[in-house]
All heavy atoms as a GROMACS GRO file, in nm:
protein
  621
    1MET      N    1   8.885   6.176  -0.197
    1MET     CA    2   8.996   6.228  -0.114
    1MET      C    3   8.936   6.285   0.016
    1MET      O    4   8.836   6.358   0.014
    1MET     CB    5   9.067   6.340  -0.198
    1MET     CG    6   9.170   6.405  -0.115
    1MET     SD    7   9.246   6.553  -0.197
    1MET     CE    8   9.380   6.484  -0.266
    2THR      N    9   8.998   6.255   0.121
    2THR     CA   10   8.954   6.301   0.256
    2THR      C   11   9.030   6.430   0.296
    2THR      O   12   9.157   6.430   0.283
    2THR     CB   13   8.973   6.198   0.358
    2THR    OG1   14   8.898   6.080   0.328
    2THR    CG2   15   8.935   6.243   0.496
    3ARG      N   16   8.967   6.533   0.337
    3ARG     CA   17   9.030   6.661   0.380
    3ARG      C   18   9.045   6.649   0.532
    3ARG      O   19   8.937   6.644   0.602
    3ARG     CB   20   8.964   6.776   0.330
    3ARG     CG   21   8.957   6.798   0.189
    3ARG     CD   22   8.887   6.922   0.150
    3ARG     NE   23   8.814   6.898   0.030
    3ARG     CZ   24   8.723   6.970  -0.016
    3ARG    NH1   25   8.678   7.079   0.048
    3ARG    NH2   26   8.657   6.932  -0.131
    4CYS      N   27   9.165   6.670   0.580
    4CYS     CA   28   9.188   6.670   0.725
    4CYS      C   29   9.250   6.804   0.771
    4CYS      O   30   9.338   6.863   0.705
    4CYS     CB   31   9.284   6.557   0.755
    4CYS     SG   32   9.328   6.552   0.929
    5VAL      N   33   9.200   6.861   0.875
    5VAL     CA   34   9.251   6.982   0.932
    5VAL      C   35   9.304   6.944   1.084
    5VAL      O   36   9.235   6.888   1.151
    5VAL     CB   37   9.133   7.088   0.950
    5VAL    CG1   38   9.187   7.211   1.024
    5VAL    CG2   39   9.089   7.136   0.818
    6ILE      N   40   9.430   6.982   1.097
    6ILE     CA   41   9.499   6.957   1.231
    6ILE      C   42   9.523   7.086   1.284
    6ILE      O   43   9.602   7.165   1.230
    6ILE     CB   44   9.620   6.866   1.213
    6ILE    CG1   45   9.578   6.739   1.147
    6ILE    CG2   46   9.681   6.839   1.352
    6ILE    CD1   47   9.706   6.650   1.111
    7VAL      N   48   9.469   7.120   1.402
    7VAL     CA   49   9.487   7.247   1.469
    7VAL      C   50   9.526   7.226   1.608
    7VAL      O   51   9.475   7.133   1.682
    7VAL     CB   52   9.374   7.335   1.457
    7VAL    CG1   53   9.338   7.377   1.313
    7VAL    CG2   54   9.242   7.269   1.514
    8GLN      N   55   9.603   7.326   1.669
    8GLN     CA   56   9.622   7.338   1.805
    8GLN      C   57   9.513   7.444   1.856
    8GLN      O   58   9.485   7.531   1.796
    8GLN     CB   59   9.761   7.386   1.835
    8GLN     CG   60   9.865   7.279   1.800
    8GLN     CD   61  10.014   7.331   1.826
    8GLN    OE1   62  10.032   7.444   1.878
    8GLN    NE2   63  10.104   7.252   1.802
    9PRO      N   64   9.468   7.414   1.980
    9PRO     CA   65   9.365   7.504   2.034
    9PRO      C   66   9.426   7.643   2.064
    9PRO      O   67   9.545   7.659   2.094
    9PRO     CB   68   9.323   7.443   2.165
    9PRO     CG   69   9.438   7.351   2.204
    9PRO     CD   70   9.498   7.309   2.074
   10SER      N   71   9.348   7.748   2.037
   10SER     CA   72   9.387   7.882   2.067
   10SER      C   73   9.278   7.953   2.124
   10SER      O   74   9.154   7.926   2.113
   10SER     CB   75   9.440   7.951   1.940
   10SER     OG   76   9.333   7.957   1.846
   11TYR      N   77   9.302   8.067   2.208
   11TYR     CA   78   9.208   8.147   2.272
   11TYR      C   79   9.159   8.246   2.170
   11TYR      O   80   9.229   8.316   2.106
   11TYR     CB   81   9.272   8.215   2.395
   11TYR     CG   82   9.176   8.300   2.463
   11TYR    CD1   83   9.064   8.244   2.520
   11TYR    CD2   84   9.207   8.432   2.487
   11TYR    CE1   85   8.979   8.328   2.588
   11TYR    CE2   86   9.116   8.511   2.566
   11TYR     CZ   87   9.003   8.456   2.616
   11TYR     OH   88   8.923   8.536   2.692
   12VAL      N   89   9.025   8.256   2.148
   12VAL     CA   90   8.956   8.330   2.050
   12VAL      C   91   9.023   8.292   1.907
   12VAL      O   92   9.098   8.368   1.852
   12VAL     CB   93   8.968   8.480   2.069
   12VAL    CG1   94   8.886   8.560   1.985
   12VAL    CG2   95   8.937   8.522   2.215
   13PRO      N   96   8.981   8.184   1.857
   13PRO     CA   97   9.034   8.135   1.720
   13PRO      C   98   8.999   8.232   1.609
   13PRO      O   99   8.908   8.303   1.615
   13PRO     CB  100   8.953   8.008   1.696
   13PRO     CG  101   8.865   7.990   1.809
   13PRO     CD  102   8.873   8.099   1.910
   14TRP      N  103   9.088   8.232   1.519
   14TRP     CA  104   9.078   8.327   1.404
   14TRP      C  105   8.953   8.279   1.315
   14TRP      O  106   8.923   8.168   1.308
   14TRP     CB  107   9.202   8.336   1.319
   14TRP     CG  108   9.258   8.212   1.276
   14TRP    CD1  109   9.323   8.113   1.348
   14TRP    CD2  110   9.256   8.163   1.139
   14TRP    NE1  111   9.360   8.013   1.269
   14TRP    CE2  112   9.322   8.042   1.137
   14TRP    CE3  113   9.220   8.214   1.025
   14TRP    CZ2  114   9.333   7.963   1.024
   14TRP    CZ3  115   9.230   8.140   0.901
   14TRP    CH2  116   9.290   8.019   0.909
   15GLN      N  117   8.902   8.374   1.246
   15GLN     CA  118   8.774   8.358   1.173
   15GLN      C  119   8.803   8.252   1.055
   15GLN      O  120   8.703   8.168   1.035
   15GLN     CB  121   8.735   8.487   1.101
   15GLN     CG  122   8.607   8.481   1.029
   15GLN     CD  123   8.564   8.612   0.968
   15GLN    OE1  124   8.625   8.710   1.000
   15GLN    NE2  125   8.456   8.616   0.894
   16GLY      N  126   8.910   8.239   0.993
   16GLY     CA  127   8.942   8.155   0.893
   16GLY      C  128   8.931   8.003   0.935
   16GLY      O  129   8.912   7.913   0.852
   17LEU      N  130   8.950   7.988   1.063
   17LEU     CA  131   8.943   7.857   1.117
   17LEU      C  132   8.808   7.775   1.100
   17LEU      O  133   8.807   7.668   1.063
   17LEU     CB  134   8.982   7.846   1.271
   17LEU     CG  135   8.995   7.716   1.341
   17LEU    CD1  136   9.109   7.627   1.283
   17LEU    CD2  137   9.016   7.746   1.486
   18PHE      N  138   8.708   7.857   1.111
   18PHE     CA  139   8.577   7.810   1.100
   18PHE      C  140   8.546   7.772   0.952
   18PHE      O  141   8.476   7.669   0.926
   18PHE     CB  142   8.464   7.907   1.148
   18PHE     CG  143   8.488   7.923   1.305
   18PHE    CD1  144   8.541   8.049   1.341
   18PHE    CD2  145   8.456   7.827   1.394
   18PHE    CE1  146   8.571   8.067   1.483
   18PHE    CE2  147   8.479   7.847   1.531
   18PHE     CZ  148   8.534   7.968   1.572
   19GLN      N  149   8.597   7.846   0.863
   19GLN     CA  150   8.590   7.813   0.719
   19GLN      C  151   8.657   7.684   0.686
   19GLN      O  152   8.610   7.593   0.621
   19GLN     CB  153   8.648   7.922   0.632
   19GLN     CG  154   8.651   7.894   0.485
   19GLN     CD  155   8.500   7.896   0.419
   19GLN    OE1  156   8.418   7.963   0.468
   19GLN    NE2  157   8.487   7.813   0.319
   20MET      N  158   8.785   7.658   0.743
   20MET     CA  159   8.857   7.533   0.732
   20MET      C  160   8.773   7.421   0.786
   20MET      O  161   8.768   7.308   0.732
   20MET     CB  162   8.990   7.547   0.800
   20MET     CG  163   9.087   7.630   0.730
   20MET     SD  164   9.244   7.668   0.817
   20MET     CE  165   9.290   7.506   0.882
   21PHE      N  166   8.714   7.436   0.894
   21PHE     CA  167   8.630   7.333   0.970
   21PHE      C  168   8.517   7.290   0.872
   21PHE      O  169   8.488   7.168   0.852
   21PHE     CB  170   8.579   7.376   1.101
   21PHE     CG  171   8.667   7.379   1.212
   21PHE    CD1  172   8.631   7.431   1.329
   21PHE    CD2  173   8.801   7.327   1.203
   21PHE    CE1  174   8.723   7.436   1.445
   21PHE    CE2  175   8.892   7.323   1.306
   21PHE     CZ  176   8.850   7.378   1.420
   22SER      N  177   8.457   7.388   0.817
   22SER     CA  178   8.344   7.356   0.733
   22SER      C  179   8.369   7.284   0.602
   22SER      O  180   8.283   7.211   0.544
   22SER     CB  181   8.266   7.488   0.685
   22SER     OG  182   8.338   7.566   0.604
   23GLU      N  183   8.507   7.295   0.556
   23GLU     CA  184   8.547   7.228   0.434
   23GLU      C  185   8.610   7.094   0.464
   23GLU      O  186   8.644   7.023   0.372
   23GLU     CB  187   8.635   7.323   0.351
   23GLU     CG  188   8.569   7.444   0.306
   23GLU     CD  189   8.666   7.541   0.239
   23GLU    OE1  190   8.790   7.509   0.229
   23GLU    OE2  191   8.615   7.652   0.200
   24ALA      N  192   8.637   7.070   0.599
   24ALA     CA  193   8.709   6.943   0.624
   24ALA      C  194   8.619   6.823   0.648
   24ALA      O  195   8.505   6.837   0.682
   24ALA     CB  196   8.783   6.962   0.760
   25ASP      N  197   8.672   6.701   0.615
   25ASP     CA  198   8.601   6.578   0.650
   25ASP      C  199   8.636   6.535   0.795
   25ASP      O  200   8.560   6.475   0.855
   25ASP     CB  201   8.640   6.474   0.544
   25ASP     CG  202   8.602   6.520   0.406
   25ASP    OD1  203   8.485   6.551   0.389
   25ASP    OD2  204   8.689   6.510   0.318
   26VAL      N  205   8.768   6.569   0.829
   26VAL     CA  206   8.814   6.522   0.961
   26VAL      C  207   8.882   6.638   1.022
   26VAL      O  208   8.966   6.714   0.956
   26VAL     CB  209   8.911   6.409   0.944
   26VAL    CG1  210   8.978   6.371   1.074
   26VAL    CG2  211   8.847   6.286   0.873
   27VAL      N  212   8.860   6.671   1.155
   27VAL     CA  213   8.927   6.773   1.225
   27VAL      C  214   9.003   6.705   1.341
   27VAL      O  215   8.933   6.634   1.423
   27VAL     CB  216   8.831   6.886   1.273
   27VAL    CG1  217   8.899   6.975   1.360
   27VAL    CG2  218   8.756   6.948   1.160
   28VAL      N  219   9.135   6.734   1.358
   28VAL     CA  220   9.214   6.684   1.463
   28VAL      C  221   9.238   6.799   1.562
   28VAL      O  222   9.314   6.896   1.521
   28VAL     CB  223   9.336   6.608   1.423
   28VAL    CG1  224   9.411   6.558   1.537
   28VAL    CG2  225   9.304   6.494   1.322
   29HIS      N  226   9.200   6.781   1.690
   29HIS     CA  227   9.230   6.893   1.794
   29HIS      C  228   9.360   6.841   1.853
   29HIS      O  229   9.361   6.761   1.938
   29HIS     CB  230   9.118   6.895   1.882
   29HIS     CG  231   9.110   7.012   1.979
   29HIS    ND1  232   9.084   7.146   1.936
   29HIS    CD2  233   9.143   7.025   2.105
   29HIS    CE1  234   9.092   7.222   2.033
   29HIS    NE2  235   9.125   7.151   2.146
   30PHE      N  236   9.470   6.899   1.817
   30PHE     CA  237   9.603   6.858   1.858
   30PHE      C  238   9.653   6.935   1.979
   30PHE      O  239   9.719   7.037   1.975
   30PHE     CB  240   9.700   6.878   1.732
   30PHE     CG  241   9.840   6.818   1.749
   30PHE    CD1  242   9.854   6.686   1.788
   30PHE    CD2  243   9.949   6.886   1.712
   30PHE    CE1  244   9.974   6.624   1.797
   30PHE    CE2  245  10.068   6.822   1.721
   30PHE     CZ  246  10.088   6.698   1.759
   31ASP      N  247   9.618   6.877   2.094
   31ASP     CA  248   9.644   6.946   2.224
   31ASP      C  249   9.746   6.855   2.308
   31ASP      O  250   9.763   6.879   2.427
   31ASP     CB  251   9.519   6.973   2.301
   31ASP     CG  252   9.449   6.852   2.347
   31ASP    OD1  253   9.486   6.732   2.291
   31ASP    OD2  254   9.354   6.866   2.419
   32THR      N  255   9.812   6.770   2.253
   32THR     CA  256   9.915   6.680   2.317
   32THR      C  257  10.050   6.724   2.296
   32THR      O  258  10.151   6.637   2.296
   32THR     CB  259   9.898   6.532   2.290
   32THR    OG1  260   9.903   6.515   2.154
   32THR    CG2  261   9.763   6.479   2.342
   33VAL      N  262  10.070   6.854   2.271
   33VAL     CA  263  10.209   6.908   2.250
   33VAL      C  264  10.237   7.013   2.350
   33VAL      O  265  10.150   7.052   2.435
   33VAL     CB  266  10.223   6.968   2.105
   33VAL    CG1  267  10.217   6.867   2.001
   33VAL    CG2  268  10.119   7.074   2.086
   34GLN      N  269  10.364   7.055   2.362
   34GLN     CA  270  10.399   7.150   2.469
   34GLN      C  271  10.322   7.283   2.456
   34GLN      O  272  10.302   7.334   2.349
   34GLN     CB  273  10.558   7.182   2.452
   34GLN     CG  274  10.608   7.270   2.553
   34GLN     CD  275  10.754   7.291   2.546
   34GLN    OE1  276  10.821   7.212   2.487
   34GLN    NE2  277  10.809   7.407   2.593
   35PHE      N  278  10.283   7.325   2.580
   35PHE     CA  279  10.221   7.460   2.584
   35PHE      C  280  10.330   7.562   2.562
   35PHE      O  281  10.425   7.566   2.636
   35PHE     CB  282  10.161   7.474   2.724
   35PHE     CG  283  10.086   7.602   2.743
   35PHE    CD1  284   9.948   7.606   2.717
   35PHE    CD2  285  10.142   7.713   2.796
   35PHE    CE1  286   9.875   7.715   2.738
   35PHE    CE2  287  10.071   7.836   2.811
   35PHE     CZ  288   9.937   7.835   2.782
   36ASP      N  289  10.303   7.659   2.469
   36ASP     CA  290  10.388   7.773   2.451
   36ASP      C  291  10.342   7.897   2.511
   36ASP      O  292  10.248   7.953   2.461
   36ASP     CB  293  10.419   7.793   2.300
   36ASP     CG  294  10.291   7.809   2.214
   36ASP    OD1  295  10.184   7.759   2.262
   36ASP    OD2  296  10.293   7.877   2.116
   37LYS      N  297  10.402   7.937   2.625
   37LYS     CA  298  10.348   8.052   2.698
   37LYS      C  299  10.341   8.182   2.621
   37LYS      O  300  10.262   8.263   2.657
   37LYS     CB  301  10.439   8.065   2.827
   37LYS     CG  302  10.383   8.157   2.922
   37LYS     CD  303  10.413   8.119   3.066
   37LYS     CE  304  10.354   8.230   3.149
   37LYS     NZ  305  10.258   8.190   3.245
   38ARG      N  306  10.429   8.195   2.537
   38ARG     CA  307  10.424   8.332   2.446
   38ARG      C  308  10.342   8.314   2.315
   38ARG      O  309  10.346   8.399   2.228
   38ARG     CB  310  10.562   8.371   2.426
   38ARG     CG  311  10.637   8.412   2.557
   38ARG     CD  312  10.760   8.463   2.533
   38ARG     NE  313  10.823   8.495   2.660
   38ARG     CZ  314  10.902   8.594   2.685
   38ARG    NH1  315  10.934   8.681   2.580
   38ARG    NH2  316  10.947   8.625   2.804
   39GLY      N  317  10.268   8.212   2.309
   39GLY     CA  318  10.195   8.183   2.175
   39GLY      C  319  10.046   8.232   2.200
   39GLY      O  320  10.018   8.318   2.275
   40TRP      N  321   9.970   8.159   2.115
   40TRP     CA  322   9.830   8.204   2.110
   40TRP      C  323   9.736   8.109   2.189
   40TRP      O  324   9.615   8.124   2.179
   40TRP     CB  325   9.779   8.199   1.959
   40TRP     CG  326   9.861   8.299   1.880
   40TRP    CD1  327   9.970   8.271   1.802
   40TRP    CD2  328   9.835   8.434   1.868
   40TRP    NE1  329  10.018   8.386   1.747
   40TRP    CE2  330   9.940   8.480   1.781
   40TRP    CE3  331   9.747   8.528   1.927
   40TRP    CZ2  332   9.954   8.623   1.744
   40TRP    CZ3  333   9.753   8.661   1.880
   40TRP    CH2  334   9.861   8.706   1.808
   41ARG      N  335   9.783   8.032   2.269
   41ARG     CA  336   9.709   7.926   2.350
   41ARG      C  337   9.630   8.003   2.463
   41ARG      O  338   9.522   7.958   2.484
   41ARG     CB  339   9.790   7.824   2.417
   41ARG     CG  340   9.881   7.742   2.354
   41ARG     CD  341   9.826   7.677   2.227
   41ARG     NE  342   9.921   7.694   2.120
   41ARG     CZ  343   9.880   7.744   1.996
   41ARG    NH1  344   9.763   7.751   1.967
   41ARG    NH2  345   9.972   7.752   1.902
   42GLN      N  346   9.675   8.107   2.510
   42GLN     CA  347   9.609   8.172   2.632
   42GLN      C  348   9.576   8.323   2.605
   42GLN      O  349   9.525   8.395   2.689
   42GLN     CB  350   9.698   8.165   2.748
   42GLN     CG  351   9.806   8.261   2.752
   42GLN     CD  352   9.911   8.243   2.865
   42GLN    OE1  353   9.978   8.142   2.866
   42GLN    NE2  354   9.911   8.338   2.962
   43ARG      N  355   9.611   8.366   2.486
   43ARG     CA  356   9.590   8.507   2.457
   43ARG      C  357   9.571   8.543   2.314
   43ARG      O  358   9.585   8.453   2.226
   43ARG     CB  359   9.714   8.593   2.496
   43ARG     CG  360   9.842   8.565   2.419
   43ARG     CD  361   9.960   8.634   2.469
   43ARG     NE  362  10.070   8.600   2.385
   43ARG     CZ  363  10.170   8.683   2.361
   43ARG    NH1  364  10.178   8.804   2.421
   43ARG    NH2  365  10.269   8.651   2.277
   44ASN      N  366   9.509   8.651   2.290
   44ASN     CA  367   9.476   8.705   2.146
   44ASN      C  368   9.472   8.845   2.142
   44ASN      O  369   9.442   8.912   2.241
   44ASN     CB  370   9.355   8.639   2.094
   44ASN     CG  371   9.365   8.614   1.945
   44ASN    OD1  372   9.409   8.696   1.872
   44ASN    ND2  373   9.310   8.511   1.908
   45GLN      N  374   9.510   8.898   2.032
   45GLN     CA  375   9.499   9.048   2.026
   45GLN      C  376   9.373   9.080   1.938
   45GLN      O  377   9.339   9.020   1.845
   45GLN     CB  378   9.618   9.095   1.935
   45GLN     CG  379   9.649   9.243   1.943
   45GLN     CD  380   9.770   9.286   1.875
   45GLN    OE1  381   9.800   9.244   1.750
   45GLN    NE2  382   9.848   9.362   1.941
   46LEU      N  383   9.290   9.167   2.002
   46LEU     CA  384   9.162   9.208   1.957
   46LEU      C  385   9.173   9.358   1.919
   46LEU      O  386   9.259   9.433   1.958
   46LEU     CB  387   9.051   9.186   2.054
   46LEU     CG  388   9.040   9.036   2.098
   46LEU    CD1  389   8.930   9.038   2.202
   46LEU    CD2  390   9.012   8.951   1.984
   47LYS      N  391   9.075   9.403   1.830
   47LYS     CA  392   9.072   9.538   1.794
   47LYS      C  393   8.945   9.601   1.852
   47LYS      O  394   8.838   9.554   1.833
   47LYS     CB  395   9.064   9.548   1.639
   47LYS     CG  396   9.077   9.684   1.580
   47LYS     CD  397   9.064   9.672   1.429
   47LYS     CE  398   9.137   9.792   1.363
   47LYS     NZ  399   9.136   9.783   1.215
   48GLY      N  400   8.964   9.700   1.932
   48GLY     CA  401   8.854   9.767   1.995
   48GLY      C  402   8.842   9.912   1.951
   48GLY      O  403   8.905   9.954   1.849
   49PRO      N  404   8.747   9.992   2.007
   49PRO     CA  405   8.726  10.128   1.958
   49PRO      C  406   8.849  10.226   1.971
   49PRO      O  407   8.864  10.320   1.906
   49PRO     CB  408   8.607  10.174   2.042
   49PRO     CG  409   8.602  10.085   2.156
   49PRO     CD  410   8.663   9.959   2.108
   50HIS      N  411   8.938  10.183   2.068
   50HIS     CA  412   9.062  10.256   2.090
   50HIS      C  413   9.185  10.186   2.041
   50HIS      O  414   9.300  10.225   2.074
   50HIS     CB  415   9.070  10.291   2.243
   50HIS     CG  416   8.959  10.365   2.294
   50HIS    ND1  417   8.922  10.487   2.261
   50HIS    CD2  418   8.859  10.308   2.383
   50HIS    CE1  419   8.809  10.520   2.330
   50HIS    NE2  420   8.768  10.412   2.398
   51GLY      N  421   9.173  10.098   1.943
   51GLY     CA  422   9.286  10.037   1.886
   51GLY      C  423   9.298   9.892   1.933
   51GLY      O  424   9.212   9.830   1.993
   52LYS      N  425   9.417   9.822   1.898
   52LYS     CA  426   9.442   9.686   1.939
   52LYS      C  427   9.465   9.680   2.090
   52LYS      O  428   9.532   9.763   2.147
   52LYS     CB  429   9.556   9.636   1.854
   52LYS     CG  430   9.524   9.628   1.708
   52LYS     CD  431   9.653   9.572   1.638
   52LYS     CE  432   9.619   9.570   1.495
   52LYS     NZ  433   9.747   9.524   1.418
   53PHE      N  434   9.433   9.566   2.141
   53PHE     CA  435   9.459   9.525   2.290
   53PHE      C  436   9.470   9.378   2.299
   53PHE      O  437   9.422   9.310   2.221
   53PHE     CB  438   9.351   9.589   2.383
   53PHE     CG  439   9.222   9.528   2.367
   53PHE    CD1  440   9.186   9.428   2.456
   53PHE    CD2  441   9.132   9.574   2.270
   53PHE    CE1  442   9.054   9.362   2.438
   53PHE    CE2  443   9.002   9.510   2.257
   53PHE     CZ  444   8.970   9.408   2.342
   54TRP      N  445   9.546   9.334   2.412
   54TRP     CA  446   9.559   9.197   2.424
   54TRP      C  447   9.453   9.146   2.528
   54TRP      O  448   9.423   9.215   2.630
   54TRP     CB  449   9.702   9.166   2.496
   54TRP     CG  450   9.803   9.175   2.386
   54TRP    CD1  451   9.890   9.284   2.360
   54TRP    CD2  452   9.846   9.081   2.295
   54TRP    NE1  453   9.978   9.258   2.270
   54TRP    CE2  454   9.948   9.128   2.222
   54TRP    CE3  455   9.795   8.942   2.269
   54TRP    CZ2  456  10.002   9.061   2.119
   54TRP    CZ3  457   9.860   8.876   2.167
   54TRP    CH2  458   9.964   8.933   2.084
   55LEU      N  459   9.401   9.025   2.504
   55LEU     CA  460   9.303   8.963   2.599
   55LEU      C  461   9.373   8.833   2.635
   55LEU      O  462   9.408   8.748   2.544
   55LEU     CB  463   9.171   8.940   2.516
   55LEU     CG  464   9.055   8.881   2.600
   55LEU    CD1  465   9.015   8.976   2.710
   55LEU    CD2  466   8.936   8.861   2.510
   56THR      N  467   9.402   8.822   2.764
   56THR     CA  468   9.488   8.715   2.816
   56THR      C  469   9.410   8.640   2.926
   56THR      O  470   9.346   8.694   3.017
   56THR     CB  471   9.612   8.758   2.864
   56THR    OG1  472   9.684   8.829   2.768
   56THR    CG2  473   9.704   8.649   2.917
   57VAL      N  474   9.419   8.501   2.924
   57VAL     CA  475   9.364   8.418   3.036
   57VAL      C  476   9.489   8.372   3.116
   57VAL      O  477   9.571   8.317   3.063
   57VAL     CB  478   9.292   8.295   2.977
   57VAL    CG1  479   9.250   8.206   3.089
   57VAL    CG2  480   9.174   8.335   2.893
   58PRO      N  481   9.478   8.401   3.246
   58PRO     CA  482   9.598   8.358   3.334
   58PRO      C  483   9.600   8.199   3.345
   58PRO      O  484   9.495   8.152   3.366
   58PRO     CB  485   9.577   8.422   3.466
   58PRO     CG  486   9.438   8.456   3.464
   58PRO     CD  487   9.393   8.473   3.328
   59VAL      N  488   9.710   8.139   3.328
   59VAL     CA  489   9.714   7.998   3.338
   59VAL      C  490   9.825   7.949   3.439
   59VAL      O  491   9.911   8.021   3.466
   59VAL     CB  492   9.752   7.932   3.202
   59VAL    CG1  493   9.639   7.959   3.105
   59VAL    CG2  494   9.882   7.982   3.152
   60SER      N  495   9.798   7.831   3.485
   60SER     CA  496   9.895   7.765   3.579
   60SER      C  497   9.947   7.643   3.491
   60SER      O  498   9.871   7.574   3.441
   60SER     CB  499   9.818   7.711   3.700
   60SER     OG  500   9.909   7.640   3.780
   61LEU      N  501  10.079   7.634   3.498
   61LEU     CA  502  10.144   7.522   3.426
   61LEU      C  503  10.205   7.413   3.520
   61LEU      O  504  10.314   7.443   3.571
   61LEU     CB  505  10.249   7.574   3.330
   61LEU     CG  506  10.203   7.682   3.234
   61LEU    CD1  507  10.316   7.740   3.150
   61LEU    CD2  508  10.089   7.633   3.142
   62PRO      N  509  10.135   7.310   3.556
   62PRO     CA  510  10.183   7.222   3.652
   62PRO      C  511  10.328   7.152   3.622
   62PRO      O  512  10.393   7.134   3.719
   62PRO     CB  513  10.075   7.109   3.658
   62PRO     CG  514   9.947   7.165   3.583
   62PRO     CD  515  10.005   7.276   3.495
   63GLY      N  516  10.355   7.145   3.503
   63GLY     CA  517  10.482   7.083   3.465
   63GLY      C  518  10.594   7.195   3.442
   63GLY      O  519  10.698   7.153   3.389
   64GLY      N  520  10.561   7.319   3.467
   64GLY     CA  521  10.659   7.421   3.435
   64GLY      C  522  10.643   7.469   3.298
   64GLY      O  523  10.565   7.409   3.229
   65SER      N  524  10.709   7.586   3.263
   65SER     CA  525  10.676   7.634   3.136
   65SER      C  526  10.737   7.554   3.024
   65SER      O  527  10.700   7.570   2.908
   65SER     CB  528  10.743   7.782   3.122
   65SER     OG  529  10.883   7.780   3.157
   66HIS      N  530  10.823   7.454   3.048
   66HIS     CA  531  10.886   7.383   2.934
   66HIS      C  532  10.837   7.234   2.949
   66HIS      O  533  10.871   7.147   2.862
   66HIS     CB  534  11.040   7.385   2.941
   66HIS     CG  535  11.092   7.518   2.917
   66HIS    ND1  536  11.087   7.579   2.796
   66HIS    CD2  537  11.152   7.615   2.993
   66HIS    CE1  538  11.136   7.702   2.792
   66HIS    NE2  539  11.176   7.717   2.921
   67GLY      N  540  10.748   7.196   3.043
   67GLY     CA  541  10.716   7.058   3.057
   67GLY      C  542  10.560   7.045   3.062
   67GLY      O  543  10.518   6.921   3.077
   68THR      N  544  10.483   7.134   3.034
   68THR     CA  545  10.338   7.127   3.028
   68THR      C  546  10.276   7.106   2.898
   68THR      O  547  10.315   7.183   2.813
   68THR     CB  548  10.276   7.236   3.103
   68THR    OG1  549  10.327   7.255   3.233
   68THR    CG2  550  10.120   7.225   3.119
   69LEU      N  551  10.198   7.007   2.874
   69LEU     CA  552  10.124   6.988   2.751
   69LEU      C  553  10.003   7.088   2.748
   69LEU      O  554   9.949   7.115   2.859
   69LEU     CB  555  10.084   6.847   2.739
   69LEU     CG  556  10.200   6.745   2.730
   69LEU    CD1  557  10.132   6.603   2.702
   69LEU    CD2  558  10.307   6.773   2.626
   70ILE      N  559   9.964   7.126   2.628
   70ILE     CA  560   9.843   7.214   2.617
   70ILE      C  561   9.731   7.165   2.699
   70ILE      O  562   9.664   7.232   2.775
   70ILE     CB  563   9.801   7.230   2.475
   70ILE    CG1  564   9.912   7.305   2.395
   70ILE    CG2  565   9.670   7.297   2.462
   70ILE    CD1  566   9.894   7.306   2.241
   71HIS      N  567   9.693   7.030   2.689
   71HIS     CA  568   9.570   6.979   2.764
   71HIS      C  569   9.589   6.976   2.912
   71HIS      O  570   9.495   6.959   2.983
   71HIS     CB  571   9.529   6.842   2.709
   71HIS     CG  572   9.613   6.728   2.736
   71HIS    ND1  573   9.724   6.694   2.658
   71HIS    CD2  574   9.616   6.652   2.840
   71HIS    CE1  575   9.783   6.580   2.708
   71HIS    NE2  576   9.719   6.553   2.822
   72ASP      N  577   9.722   6.994   2.958
   72ASP     CA  578   9.738   7.001   3.115
   72ASP      C  579   9.743   7.133   3.167
   72ASP      O  580   9.738   7.144   3.297
   72ASP     CB  581   9.875   6.924   3.138
   72ASP     CG  582   9.865   6.775   3.110
   72ASP    OD1  583   9.755   6.714   3.125
   72ASP    OD2  584   9.973   6.723   3.073
   73ALA      N  585   9.749   7.238   3.089
   73ALA     CA  586   9.740   7.374   3.134
   73ALA      C  587   9.608   7.403   3.203
   73ALA      O  588   9.499   7.359   3.153
   73ALA     CB  589   9.765   7.473   3.027
   74LEU      N  590   9.611   7.476   3.317
   74LEU     CA  591   9.497   7.502   3.393
   74LEU      C  592   9.469   7.653   3.409
   74LEU      O  593   9.561   7.736   3.417
   74LEU     CB  594   9.508   7.446   3.533
   74LEU     CG  595   9.538   7.302   3.547
   74LEU    CD1  596   9.577   7.267   3.692
   74LEU    CD2  597   9.414   7.214   3.502
   75ILE      N  598   9.347   7.693   3.395
   75ILE     CA  599   9.310   7.833   3.420
   75ILE      C  600   9.329   7.874   3.570
   75ILE      O  601   9.295   7.802   3.657
   75ILE     CB  602   9.162   7.863   3.376
   75ILE    CG1  603   9.142   7.835   3.225
   75ILE    CG2  604   9.129   8.007   3.408
   75ILE    CD1  605   9.004   7.855   3.184
   76ASN      N  606   9.412   7.972   3.585
   76ASN     CA  607   9.442   8.022   3.721
   76ASN      C  608   9.359   8.137   3.758
   76ASN      O  609   9.369   8.249   3.704
   76ASN     CB  610   9.597   8.067   3.720
   76ASN     CG  611   9.640   8.102   3.851
   76ASN    OD1  612   9.572   8.095   3.949
   76ASN    ND2  613   9.772   8.138   3.865
   77ASP      N  614   9.265   8.117   3.852
   77ASP     CA  615   9.174   8.229   3.885
   77ASP      C  616   9.256   8.313   3.989
   77ASP      O  617   9.217   8.394   4.052
   77ASP     CB  618   9.048   8.186   3.961
   77ASP     CG  619   9.007   8.031   3.956
   77ASP    OD1  620   8.971   7.999   3.858
   77ASP    OD2  621   9.005   7.988   4.063
   0.00000   0.00000   0.00000
């Protein structure tokens, strides 16, 4: 039996993802779907010495917020 993991890319992936990768025979990086601006593609919540905080990468969406695929999103400096 072949084990397949299909994931969408995320910024600062969760620790369990690496466990899934180590147990998989095939990993599919699924980045041909719509970019969700309020999801985990460009941000993540981390825990620091003063509590939780958001770490966000600014992005530019050439197709607009409803028309850009994940692999088309660009880092906006």
